[in-house]
MINU-498896 format. One record per atom (N, C-alpha, C): x, y, z. Coordinates in steps of 0.1 Angstrom, whole numbers, plus 2048, in hexadecimal, padded with zeros to 3 digits. Layout:
N
XYZ...
END
This chain:
556
8087F480080080080080980C8008048177F980C8237F880E82980681B82D80881E83481481B84381381684981E81285781E81B85F82782286982182B87182882387A83282A87F83D82388784781B89384182089A8378198A583180C8A082A80E89482380288E81D7F888A8277FC8868337F388283D7EA88E8427F189A8427E98A68457DF8A983B7E38A782E7D98A98237CE89F8247D28938287C88888297BE88B8347C389083F7BA89484A7B089E8467B48A883F7AB8B383A7A18AD8307A68A682679D8A181C79389782179689082C78D88783278188D83978389A83D7798A08467718AB83F7758AF83376E8B982B76A8B481D75D8B581A7598B280D75B8BD80375D8BA7F675F8C57EC7538CE7EC7558DB7E87498E47E773F8DE7DD7328DF7E17288DA7D87258CB7D972D8C47E172C8B67E271E8B27E87168AA7E17088A77E67088A07F471489B7F871589380471A89C81071D8A980D7238B181771B8B282470E8B48237068B482F7068A783770789C82F70888F83671588D83D72089183672D89083C72D8988497288A48497298AD8547208A786071689F85D70D89A86771488F86F71E88986A72587E87173188487973088388673A88988E73D88089A7498818A074E8788AB74687A8B77418878BA73A8898C772D8828C87258838BD71887C8BD71A86C8BD7248688B572885A8B472B8558C273485C8C97388578D772C8588E17248628E07188628E970F8568E770D8528DB7048468D870B8398DD7188388DB71F82C8E071F82C8EF7218378F67208379047138339097088389036FB8349076F88259066FB8208FA6F88128F77008098FF70C80C90371580390B71580691A70C80F91E70B81392C7058079347078089427027FF94B6F27FE94A6EC80A9476DE80B9466D880193B6E07FF9306DB7F79256DF7E89276E57E59326E77D79376ED7CD92D6F57D29246FB7C891A6F27C590E6E67CB90D6DE7CA9016DB7BC8FD6D87B39066D47A59026C67A58FD6C379D8F36B579B8EF6AC7968FA6A079B8FB69779690569979C9136A17A69146A47AC92169F7BA9216A07C092D69D7CF92E6A67D79256B27D29236BC7D991A6B77D990C6B07CF9086AA7D08FA6A07DB8F96977DC90368D7E69036937F490269D7F690A6A480490A6AA8068FD6B17FC8F76B87FD8EA6AE8008DF6A37F98DE6997FB8D46938098D569080D8E168A81A8E36948258DF6A18238E26AB82D8DF6AC82E8D06AD8238C96AF8238BA6A28298B36968258B768A82A8B16898398B468C83E8C068C84C8C36958548B96A184F8B86AB8568AF6A78568A16A284B89C69D84B88E69185588C68885689667D85F89468286D89568C87089D69187E89E69888289169D8798896A387C87D69987E87268C87B87568287D86A68187186168786686468685A85B67985385D67584C85266884585266A83785965F83285E65F82586466381B85966C81285C6718088526687FD84F6607F98586567EE85664A7F384F6467ED84463A7F183D62D7F184662E7EB8526227EB85A6217F986262B80286062B80F86663381087363A80587664280688265180687F65980888966880888766E7FA88B6667F088D66B7E38926667D888966E7CE88866B7C188366C7B788E6617B18926627A789D66A79A8986737968A067B78A89D67877F8A86707758A566D76B8AF6797628B367D7638BF68875B8C46847518CF68B7468CF68A73C8D969673C8E269473E8EF69F73F8F86A17328FF6AE72E9006B27229086BD7269116BB72391E6C67259286CA71792D6D67139286DA70592A6E27039376DE6F993F6E66F594A6EC6E89456FA6E89447006DD93E7076D39487056C794570D6BC94C7136B394171F6B09427266A893873169F93F73369493A73D68B93F74368293474F67E93675667692C75D66A93375E65F92B76565393176D64D92677864792978063F92078363292677F62791E78061992377A61793176E61E93376761C93F76C62494B77762C94977C63495477864395177464A95C77065895A77C66095477966994B78367294678068094B78968695278669395878569F94E77A6A594E7776B194576D6BA94C7706C694E7676CF9557606D994C7526D994E74A6E294674E6F094874E6F893D75170793D7607099407686FF94177670094277D6F99377796EC93577F6E392B7756E291F7696E392175F6E19177536EA91A74B6EC90F73E6F39107346EA9087286E890E71E6E09077106E590A7096E99006FC6EF9016F26E88F76E56EA8F96DC6E58EF6D36F18EA6D36F28DD6CA6FD8D76BC6F88D46BA6EB8D76AC6E68D56A36EC8E06976F08DB68D6F68E46866EC8EC68D6E48F46886DA8FD68F6DB90B6886D691568D6D89236996CF9266996C39206A36B99246A96B39176B66B29176BD6AB90C6C76A19126C669590E6CF68B9146D76839096E468290B6EC67A9026F467090C6F266490A6F765A91470265190D70E65191371864890E71A6478FF71B6528F971C6528EA72B6508E672D6498DC73A6478D77406548D174D6568D37536628CE75B65F8C17596688B775F6668AA7656738A67726728A177967E89C77667F88D77068A88876C68B87A7746968737806988777896A28707836B08727816B786777B6C486776B6C48667666B88647586B68637526BD8577596BC84C7556C48407516BA8357456BD82E7416B78227406C181774A6C280E74B6CC80474D6C67F67426C37EF7436BC7E274C6C37D874B6D17D97526D97CF7616D77D07666D37DC7746D17DE7776C27DF76D6B97DC7706AB7DD7736A67EB76C6AD7F57706AB8037646A580B76669A81275C69581B76368E82776269583276869083E76168484575468184074D67784674E66983F75066A83275265E82A74765382C73B65882D73064F82F73064783D73964B84673964585372D64A85B72664186171A64486871D64A87671A65687871D65D88571065F88D7056598896F865C8906F965789F6F56608A76F565D8B670365E8BC70D6628B571A6638BA71E6728BD7286738C672E6808C873A6828BF73968C8B674468E8AC74C69A8B07596988AE7636A28B27696A78A47696B58A376E6BA8967776C68997806C98907896D48917836E188D7886EC8937826F98907876FD88277F70687C78270B86E7817008647867048577856FA84D7946F584A7956EB8417A26E583F7AC6EF8397B76F183E7C16FA8397CC6F18317CA6F08247D16E681C7DE6ED8177EA6E781A7F66ED8147F76ED8057FD6F77FF7FF6F87F18096ED7ED8056E47E380E6DA7DF81B6E07DA81B6EC7D48276F27CE82F6F97D98296FC7E48317037EE82A7017FC82E6F78038286F38108276FD81A82F70881882F71382282271C82081B71A81580F7218128037188127F771E8117EB7168107E67168027DF70B7FE7DA7097F17CE7117EF7CF71C7E67C37257E47B871E7DD7BB7127D77B070B7D07A87027D97AC7017E67A56F97F07A07027FB7937037FD78D70B80879371980979671F7FD79A72D7FC7A87308037B07258047BD72780A7BC72C8187C273881B7C373D8297B574282D7AD7468247A074C82879674082B78E74283678473883977873883077372D82E76672B82775B72983174F72882D74472683774571883D74C70F83774F70283D75670384A75D70E84C76570F85975D71586475171A86274972186C74371787574271A88273C71188C72E70E88872771888271971687F71870B87472170A86B7216FF8617236F286872D6F28717306E58787256DF88071D6E88867116E388D7066DF8837056E68786FC6E286D6FF6D486770B6D286470F6C585E70D6BA8687116BD87570F6B387F7006AF8816F76B98806E96B78806E56AE8756EA6B18696E66AA85D6EA69B85E6F66998646FB68B8656F56838716ED68A8796E66838846EE6808906F968889270168789E6F968A8AA6FD6848B56F76878C26FD6948C970A6968C67116A28CC71D6A58C37216B18C372D6B68BC7356BE8C57426BC8C474C6C48CC7566C98C27576D78C17616DD8B876D6DF8C17796DC8BB7856DE8C278A6EC8C178A6F38CC78D7018CC79C7048CC7A070D8C27AE7128C27AD7218C07B37288CA7B17378CA7B673D8BD7C173A8B87C77408AD7BE73F8A07B773389F7AF7318947A173689679B7348A278E7398A478D7488A479874F8A979875D8A97947638B779375A8C178F75E8CE7927538D87947568E579874C8EF78C7448F378F7398FA7847308FE77A73690877F74090F77674791976B74F91176E7529047637598FC75974E8F975D7428F67537388F474A73590075173590C74973391873F73E91B74474A91973B75691C7307569127337539057297538FB71E7498FD72173E90471773390771173591471573F91C7107419297027479296F97449326EC74A9336E37469286D974E9256CF74B91B6D474D90D6D27439056D67448F76C97448EE6CA74A8E26BE74B8DA6C07448CC6B573F8C76B473B8B96A77418B46A57418A76997458A168E73A8A468273E8A86787348AB67572C89E67571F89F67271789366770D89765F70988D6537018906576F38966636EE8936676E189966F6E38A666F6EF8AC6766F18B96856EE8B868A6F08AC6986EE8A969D6E08AB6946D68AA6976C88AC69F6C28A16A16CA8966A96C588B6B86C788E6BB6CF8996C96D289C6CF6C68A46DC6C58A36E36BB8AB6E06BD8BA6DD6B38C16D86B58CF6E26BD8D86EF6BA8D76F96C18DF7036C88D77056D58D970F6DD8D171A6E18DB7266DF8D87316E28E273E6E58DC7476E98E57556EC8E275D6E58EC76A6E28E97736DD8F37816E38F07886E68FA7966EC8F979F6E28F17A86E88EA7B26DF8E37B96D68ED7BE6DB8F87C66D39017BE6C89077B16CA90B7A96C09107A66B59067A46BA8F97A16B08EE7AD6A88EC7B96AE8EC7C56A68EA7C769B8F57C369F9017C469690D7BA68A90B7AE68E9067A46839037A967A8F87AF67F8EE7B46778E37BF66E8E97C86738F17D366B8F67CD65F8FE7C36629067BD65890E7B764D9067B46508F97AE6468F07B96418E67C56448E97D063F8E07D26468D37CE6538D37D065B8C77D86688CA7DE66D8BF7E66798C07DE6848B87D968E8BF7D16988B87D96A08AE7E56A38B17ED6AA8A77EF6A289A7F169589C7F268C8907E568B8887DA68B8907CC68A88A7C96978827CE6A28877CC6AF8807D36AE8727DF6A88717E66A78657DE69D85B7D96928617D16898597C568F8537BF69885B7B269F8577B46A884C7C06AB8487C36B483C7C36AC82F7C169F8307C16978247B369481F7B16948127A369080D7A06828117AA67A8137A766C8167A36698257A467482D7A167283B79366B83D79366284778665C84B78465E85A77865F85E77566086D77C65687578165A88078965188978265089777D64489B7776438A87826448B377E64A8BE78664B8CA78363E8D278C6348D17896278D67866288E577A6228E97776228F777262F8FD77163A8F576D6478FA75E6488F975864D90474A65090474765E90973C66490573867190A72967190E72667791971867891D71568792070968B91D7056999206F76999256F46A292E6E76A49336E56B49336DD6B992A6DB6C79296CD6CA92D6CC6D39376BE6D893C6BD6E69386B26E99306B06F692B6A46FD9326A670993569B71293969771992C68A71992968571D91C67D72A91D67E73291267673E9116757429036697478FF66774C8F166575B8F366B7638EA66A7718EA6687768DC6637838DB66478A8CE66F7958D067B7928CA68579D8CA6827A68BE68A7B08BC6877B98B16937BE8A96927BE89C69A7C68946947D489369C7DE8946977EC89369B7F18856917F787E6937FA87068D80886C69581086669081E86269281F85368B82884C68C82983D68E83783969783983069784682869384381A68884981668284680968A84D7FE68C8467F369484B7E868C8567E169385E7D968D86A7D26898677C468D85B7BF68A8587B167E84F7B16728537AB66684B7AB66883D7A567283C79B67483079467D82679C68582C7A668F8247AC68D8227BB68382A7C168282A7D067D81D7D66798147CE6758077D36817FD7D368D8027D16997FA7D26A17FF7DF6A77F67E66AC7F97F36BA7F57F66C27FE7FC6CF7FB8026CC7FA8116D27F08176D07EE8256DD7EF82D6DE7F98366E97F983F6E57F184C6EE7E98516EB7E185D6F67E38676F17E18746FA7E087F6F27D888A6F87CF8916F17C889C6F27D08A96E67D18AF6E57D98BB6E87D18C86E77C38C66E77BB8D26F57B78D76F67B38E47027AD8E96FE7A28F37067A08FD7047949056FD7969136F97A39166F27A59226FB7A492E6F679D9386FE79B94570378C94570F78A94A71477D94D71677C95C70C77596270C77597171676B97671D76496D72875B97273576297573576F97174277697274277D98074E77F98575078899175279698C74E79F9947507AD9907467B298674A7B997C7417BE97273C7B396A72F7B296A7287A79637217AB9567217B895371B7BD9477247BC93B71F7B69317277B59247237C291C72B7CC91E7277D99197277DA9097307D39037307D38F47317E18EE73B7E98F373C7F78EE7417F68DF74C7EF8DC7507EE8CE7477E48C77437D98CD73B7CE8C772E7CE8CE7237D58CA7237DD8BE71C7EA8C071E7EF8CC7187FD8CE71E8068C472B8048C073180D8B772B80C8A97288008A47227FE89771480489770C8018A26FF8068A36FF8168A370881B8AB70982A8AB70D82F89D71582889671982B88870D82B87F7048218816F88208796F082D87B6EF8328876E783E88A6EE84A8836FB84A88370285687D70085686E70084A8686FE84A8596EF84D8566E684885F6D884B85C6D685A85D6DC8618676DB86F8696E187685D6EC8718586F287784C6E98778406E386B83E6DA86A8326CE8738346C98758406BD87E8436C088C83F6CD89083E6D189E83B6D38A082C6D28968246D58978166C889D80F6CB8A68066C08AC7FE6C58AF7F06BF8A87E66B589E7E76BA8917ED6B08887F16B487B7F56B98737EA6C18697EC6C68607E16BA85A7D96BD8567CD6B38517C46AC8447CA6B383B7CF6AE82F7D56AB8317E46A48287EA6A18297F86AC8228016AC82680E6B68208176AF81B8236B280F8286AE80A8346B980A83E6B680E84B6C080E8556BB80385F6C27F885F6BD7EC8666C67E88726C17EA87E6C97E588A6C37D888E6CB7CD88D6C67C088E6C97BA89C6C17B18A06C27AA8AD6CA79D8AB6CE7978B66D37898B66DF7868AE6E87908AA6F478C8A36FD7838AB6FE7878B870777F8C17027718C36F576E8C06EF7618C16F07598B56F675F8AA6F775789D6F175F8926F276C8916ED7748866DE7738846D77728906C876E88F6BF7798896C178588D6B97908886BB7928796C77918756CA7938666C478685F6C677B8656C076F85E6B177085D6AB77586769C77686769878085C69F78B85C69B79585169D78F8436A97898416AB7838346A177983069C77283A69176883768376E83768277983D67578083E67778F83A67B79282E67F7A082B6737A982B6757B583066A7BF8306687C48226727C48196727C880B6787BD8036747BA7F76797AF7F06887AE7EE68E7A37F069C7A17EF6A17A57E06987A27D769B7A67C969D7B57C86977BD7D06987CB7D06A27D07DA6A87C77E16B37CB7EB6C07CB7E46C67D67E16D17D77D86DE7D47DE6DF7D67EC6EC7D47F26EA7D58016F47D08096F47D28177027D781B7037E182470F7E582A70E7E48397177DC83E7167D884C7217DF85571E7E28617277E886B7277E08787327DA87A7347D28867417D588D7417E089574D7E489C7547EF8947547FB89975B80689276980889877081089277F81289578081D8A078481A8AC7858248B77938298B979C8278B07AA8298B37B18338AA7A983B8A27AF84589A7AE84288B7B384C8837B284B8747BC84186E7B783B8647BF83185D7C183484E7CB8308487CD83283A7C68288317C081E8387B98138317AC8108377A48078317988018377987F38337967EA83D7957DC83B7877D98357877D282A77B7CD82477B7BD8257737B882E7737A983076D7A382377479A81D77079481177279D80577D7A58057807AE7FA7807A67ED7797AC7E37797A57D676C79D7D476379D7DE7577957DC74D79C7D374B7A97D37417AF7CB7457BD7C673D7C37BE7407D07B873F7DB7C37397D87CF7397E17DA7477E47DE7507DB7DC75E7DD7E07647E87D77607E87CA7657F27C175F8007C57538007C974D80D7CD7538137DA75680B7E475C80F7F076B8137ED77180C7E477F80F7E078081D7DA7768217D277682E7CC7748397D676C8367E076A8407EB7768417F377D8377F678A8377FD79583E7F579683B7E87A08417E079F8507E07938567E07918647DF79686B7EC7988627F679D8678037AB8638057B285E7FB7C085A7FB7C184E8057B78468067B783A80E7B682E8047B782280A7B78168027B080A8097A98028027A37F68087AE7EB80A7AD7E38147B57D78167AC7CB81A7B17C08167A97B48197A97B08287A17A782C7A17A283A7AF79F83F7B27A484A7C07A28507C17948557B578D8587B678085E7AB7778577AD77484A7A276D8437A075F8487A975984F7A874C85479D74B85F79975686578F75786F78175886A77F75985D77275885776976485B76E77085C76677B86075A77E85775B77A84A75077D84174477584474576B84C73A76284F73576585E73B77086473977187273177E87672B78586C72379086F71679186670E79B86970079A86370079B85470A7A184E70A7A283F70979483970E78A84070F77C83A7017778376F777B8406EA77683D6E477C8316E878882D6E478E8206EB7878156F878581770077F80C6FA7718096F77698136F275C8116E675B8086DD7668096D17668006D476D7F36E07717F16E47777E46E67867E36E378D7EE6E579C7EE6F37A07F06F97A77E67077AC7E87097B37F57137AF7FD7157B480A7237B880D7257C48137327CA8167347C98257407C48297437C48377507CB83A7507D883D75C7DF8407617DD84F76D7DF8517737DF85F77D7E98607827EC86C78C7F686F7997F386779F7FD8627AC7FC85B7B77F78647C27F585F7CD7F08677DA7F98677DA80285D7E680B85C7E28198617E581C86E7E18288747EA8348717E483F86F7EB84B86C7F28508797FF85387980685888480984E88F80684188C80983689681482D89181B82789A82681E89582181288E82A80C88682780087E8227F58888187EE8848137E488C8097E88978067F58977FC7FA8A17EE7F489F7EA7F38927DD7EE88F7DB7DF8947E57D78907E57C98947E57C88A47ED7D08AA7EE7D08B97E07D38BF7D97DD8BA7CC7E08BF7C27D58BC7C27CF8B17B97C48AE7BC7B88B87C97B58BA7CC7AA8C37C87AD8D17CA7BA8D67C67BD8E37B77BD8E57B07C18DB7A17C08DB79C7B28DC7A27A98D479E79B8D47A17958E27AC7978E77B17918F37AA7979007A87A49007A47AA90D7957AF90D7907B29017837B99017787B08FA77B7A98F07717A28E87687998F175B79C8F17507948F875479390775979E90C75C79F91A7567AC9207547AD92D74F7BA9337587C69307647C392D76E7CE92B76C7D691E7637D19167607D99097587E590D75E7EF9127587FB91675E80790E75781290F75C81F90A76982291177482590A78182990F78483790D78783F91778A84D91579585090B79D8469097A88488FF7A48468F17988438EE7938418E179584D8D879784B8CB7988558C178E8518B67828578B67788538AC77985A89F78486189C78586889078685E88478C85388678D84887C77F84287977784088476A83B88276184487A76385187C75B85B87575F85B86676C85A86377085985576B84D84E76B84285676683585075783684D75083C85674183E85473E84784874785184674585A83A74785282D75184982E75484182274883881F74283282A73682982872A83182472983D82871E84682372084881472C84C81072E84F80272D8427F97318377FF73082A7F77218277F571982880070B8257FE70482E7F570783B7F67018457EE7048437DF71083F7DC71483C7CE70D8307C970B8267D170381A7CE6F481E7CB6EF8277D36E182B7D26DF8337C56E983A7C06E88427B56EB83B7A86F38317A96F982A79D6EE8237956ED8257886E381E7806E580F7806F280B7826F57FC7826F57F77916EE7EC7936ED7E67A06FA7DF7A46FD7DE7B17097D67B67077C87B27127C17B07117B37AC71D7AC7B271C79E7B47277967B87317947AD73D7937B07487907A67477827A174B77F79574B77179075276879974D75C79B7537527A374F7537B274875E7B674475F7C47397557C773A7507D37317457D87227497D971F7567D971275B7DB70C7607CD7147607C370F7667B670475F7B07047527B06F974A7AA6EC74D7B06EB74F7BD6DF7527C46D975F7BF6E27697BE6DE7767BA6D97767AB6E176F7A36DD76F7956D07697936CD75E79A6C07577996B576079E6B77687A96AD7717AE6AA77C7A56B478179D6B278D7956AC78A7876AA77D7846A477977769677D776
END
């Protein structure tokens, strides 16, 4: 990337904060400012909002706060029924877990919430798995397009299957120090690596339980994040079958404890990992190993809410086409298992993105005339529970998906200052990347691809639910090359966030924050969206993209 000299940085700072005379977006740019952004973040992440968990008093406060702000901006209700909300029916399960393991009839020591986590997302009070055989299924992947099947027709019905985190990272035959880009996208994760897929395939195969082997470097977070994420009440979308199609027990186990279990069964986990990188791999039983689980669920059904506002387009021929900006308003509420501060404040994740959604909505409300097409500002629920609010909207759209031209998502803004770049997760997926690149270039900035593609971030936020149904989706993140900061500062801040703040009570507003970079990023996303709304040509997926066929079929 082009290096910028100190004088150029000064020019960059000025050009990023002032629009050219006569710019139709000037009023919008001026409406986005760090003070109002910070005020909203502070409110949403405050003790009063109690961590914004669905179904809590925190949800009530959050929904009221968002609706009030949208009304103050003069925006229209986003739901055609005349309201600012879309009800999202959720089924809550609070799992009390009991699990035990044995090898050759002898108890194997493993402690719940320390060595393993096991819950049931089935909407039933009791789930029992008794003395199930344990089978290692490699990565648990069935991918016909890669000629890959980790099950090889082995019957795992009623068994506890153990699978590795992420998807297979296959060495390049020409250079074993690199990964083969022709297999599972090389370093970048495919959907086969997501835990959601792993539970889905386990359900399809009829397994009784599944344990994903946790590795911090590959998962992108520590095991304590898994524990806290499964603590207390969890939600799924209400389904007619009470989620009985899901595998009865869904769990994780630490790498060290899994390795110990393998050794007790006469296997070497490290050696098994190497074997699992071969297409010829077949499931391996852990001889003499048994697993038992008893999950007791406290059940509750609720109507959570997506909050949605609309800015109507100015062109009568195009105003029934929509660009959707999204941000998830929810977090984890209170974790009563913790000592000290129990509120999961979620300041960066995702009070910041929700506050950014309000800033962009306010910016659009200042534009005159309004853009040709219409804009929806959608604050979704249940992202932390598995992208539930976005999934529900994509399955029950308020406006036809065929008329939904694109999605721009905000999940965590940059609180550490201005950057020369902007990370675009999944860079190269769609023409939206070209549009945002042009907006960055005009500011002497540049797009960069995901800094950690192996962690599968493209599948981990709400835009993915739109992509899955074919809608071109943009997922920007904070840049990594900070102006006026030493080399490596961006990586350092990312690592510190993951280790110390991510899904922990410590994710609070920090007086040392510098939101100038977040403001600049929001202005880029405003310009990107505006240009999409004005462009005669609709956004589209690039050739070869996994979501292109769905969009092409929809648009016929």
